[in-house]
N, C-alpha and C positions, 0 to 999 in steps of 0.2 A: 581801489581798483575794481571796476565793474565786474559783476558776476557774468560768466558766459551765457549767451541766450539759450533758451530752450529750443532744441532742434526738432521738436515734435512735428511729424510730417503734415498733420492737418493744419498747422499754423503757416506753412510755407506759402500758401496761396494769398495770404493777406498782405496788404501794403506794408505793414509794420509788424511782422511776427515777433519782433523783440519786445513788444508790449504785452505779450501773453506768456503765462507759464501754465503747465499742467500739474495736476496733483502729484503725479509720479516724479516729475522733475523737482518739485519743491520738497517732497518728502526726502529725496536723496540728498538734499543740500541743507537741510535744517542745521543750524549751528555754524554754518560757514561764516568766517569773518567777513564783514562788509555786507551781509544779507540781513535785512530787518523785515519782519512780517507783521502786518497790521490787520486786525479785524475791525470792520466798521459796519454795524448792523442797523436795521430799522428797529429791531427789538434789542435794546441794550443789555437785557438780562441773559441773552444766549451765551455770551462770552463766559459767564460764571458757571454754566453747566457743562463746560468742556470746550476747549479751543485747540487750535494747532499748537503743538509744543513750541514754546518760545515766542508765540505771537503776543503782541501788545494790543490793547484796545485803544482806539481813538473814538470818542463819542462825538459825532458830528454836531449834535445839538449843543453840547456844553463846551466843547473844545475848539471847534472850527468856526463857531458863530460868535459875533460880538454880543455881549450881554445887554447892550443898550439899543444900538441901532440894528435895523434889519440888514445886516451886511456881515461879511466874514471878518475874522480877526485881521489885524494889520501885520506888517512884516515883522515887527519886533515881537509880537505875541506868537507868531508862527515859529520864529527862531527859538524862542524860549520853550515852546512845546517840543520842538525837535531836540533841543539840548536835554530836556527832562527825560525824553525817551531814549536818549543815547544815540540819536540818528545824526550822522554826518552828511555833508553835502554830496560826498562821493559814494554813499551807500546805495546799494540796490534795495528798493522798497517794494515788497509785494503786498498787495491789498486784496482782501476777500471779505465777503459778507453774506448775509441772508437775502431772501427775495431775489434770487438770481443776480446778485451783485449790484442792485440799483444804487444803494448808498455807498457801496465800495467804489463804484464808478464815480460817484459824486466826490468822494475823497480823493481819488486819482486826479479828477479834474482840478480840484483845489490845489493839490500838490503841484500841478503843472502851471496854475496861475502864479504860484510862487517860484517857478523856475527850477524845481527839483529835477535833475537831469534823468535819473533812471528810476522810474516808478512803473510797476507792472501790475496786471490784474490776473488773479487766479481764475482760469477758465472753469466755469461751473460754480465757483464760489464755495461757500460753506457746505452747501448740500452735496456737491461733488465729493468733497473730502469725506463727509460722513457716509455717503453711499458706498464708498470704497472701503469703509471700515478701517480707515487709517488711524494712527495713534492720536489721542487727544490728551489734554492736560488741564488740571485745575490751577496750576502754578502761575502766578502773575510774575513775569520775569522782571528783573531789575538790571539795567545796564549802566555802566559808568557814564556820568554826565559828559556830553560831547561838546564840541565847538561847532557853532553854526552861524555864519554871518547873517545879518539882517537882510532879507531879500526885499526887493521892490515888487509888489504885486502887480501883475500885468492884467488890467481890467479891460483891455481892448482886443487882444488877439483871439481869445476864446470866449469872450463874454460880451453881452450887449444889455444896455439899460432901456427902460421903457420909453424915454423921450426920443431916443434915436430910432427905436423900432416904430413907434407911433407916427413919427414924421416922415418915415421912409418905407412904409409897408410894401409898396410895389417893387422895391429894389431887392427884396429877399425871396428866396425859396423857403417858405415858412412851413415847418413840420410840427404838428401837434402830436405828441407821443402818448397821450392818454388813451383810455379805452374808447371804442366807438360810441358808447352810451354817454360818456362825459362830453365827448366832442359834439354830439348831437344836441346837447343841452338837457338831458334827462336829469331832473333834480335829484331823484333817488340815487342814481349812479354817482352824481357829483357829491352828494352828502356822504356816500359810503367811503369816500376817500378824504374826508375832511381832516382827520387826525387832530380834531379840536379847532380847526380854523375854517370858518364858514364863509363862503363867498355869497355876495348878494344876488348875483346873476349867474346863469348857466348857459354854456354854449362854447364858442371858440373864437379866436381872433380872425377877423376877416382875411380871406385869401389863403388861410392855412389849409393844408391837406392833412390827412390823418394816417399815421403809421404807428399803431400801438407798440410800445417798447417790448412787450412780451412776445412779439412775433420774431424778434431777432435771435432767440435761443430755442433750442430743442426742449422737450419736456424735462430733460435731465439738467437743464441750466447751461449747457455748453452752447457756444455760438454756432449758428448755422454757417454753411459754406459761403464763400465770397459770391458765387453765382446767385445763390438764394437771396443774399442781402442786396446785391445789385438790383435784382428783380423787384424787391420790395420798394426801394427808394427811387429808382430811375424815373418812374412816372411823375415824381414831384420835384425833382432837382433839375434845374436848368444850369448849364455850364456858366452862363453869363451872370447868374445871380448867386451870391453867397448864401449858403443855408443858415437859417436860424431855427433852433429847436427849442421847444418848451413843453412843460407838463403842468403840474399843479404847484410843486415846490422847487423842482430842479433836479430831483434824483432820477426820474425816468428819462428825462431829457439828457442828463449826463451820460447815461448808458448809450443813448442814441448818438450823442457827441462822440463817445469813444468809438462806436462802430464806424461812423462816417469818417472820422479823423484817422484812426489807427488801423482799422481793418479794410476800409475802402480807399483811404489815401487822400481824402479831401483836406486841403490845407486852410480852408477859409470858413470853417464851421464855427458858429458862435452859439452859446447857450444863453437863453433868456431865463435866468434863474429867478427873476421876479415872478414870472410864470402866471398861471391863472389866479393864484392867490392874490396877486397884485392887480392884474388886468381886470378881473371880474369884480373887484371892489372899488375901482376908481370911477369917479363921477364923470358922466358923459363919454365914457369910452365906448367905441363901436364894437359890437359883437355880432356874430352870425349864429343862427340856430337852424338845425335841420329837423323838420317835422317828420 
């Protein structure tokens, strides 16, 4: 049975307030049957120095990605991961993480690719929980193995691949979610975000506008108001063109996908998770650079 939604008044203005929870709401419901909490961080070591009591870690690098191809795990592997974690299809899953939830949003996005019905994001993420000095734990929880049917991954509704994007650039409202310096083609800025993966060229995809993901949250990591978010994106989004969002790896653009889809109510947003790491390394791919 789904857990009731968080009635926090600041969420009510969003298109889908049921996709967010506050730290206070989550703290009051820890241990509730049918509620599972997942931490998904850029820094995988953070979980070990204290996490939300009862939270499980999912490492996006090793557990959500295929070890051979540059793609996600398939439906059978996702079902196995859920069963090992004790997660059932009807469970409410709350995800949170570091860096204002970039990789947590990436994890939420993947859960939705596999059709998990009730997956939510902790507003403010790990930093919000720690800033409020709420309880933490070092205990790694173990849940009884669950049953989870093998889902079919939906790679069309919320995802786009490079061939379709390249062949139809003019048909999308393209949003680059990286920093202005990366967008402009500053090699130093681009290299600062490599995380070990270097691109051969610097710049952005032609026709893309730039709205850095860090602008969608306040300094405390919580989402800005709906009016503020609408103002950020309205100059770039045309009603007749479905939005496509991208960054370098897919994590910042997943956060933007979450904002456009769940907070602003766009139903046609797709994430290009191949991202600049793919586009910037492909032979004869067009790029733009702002001097």
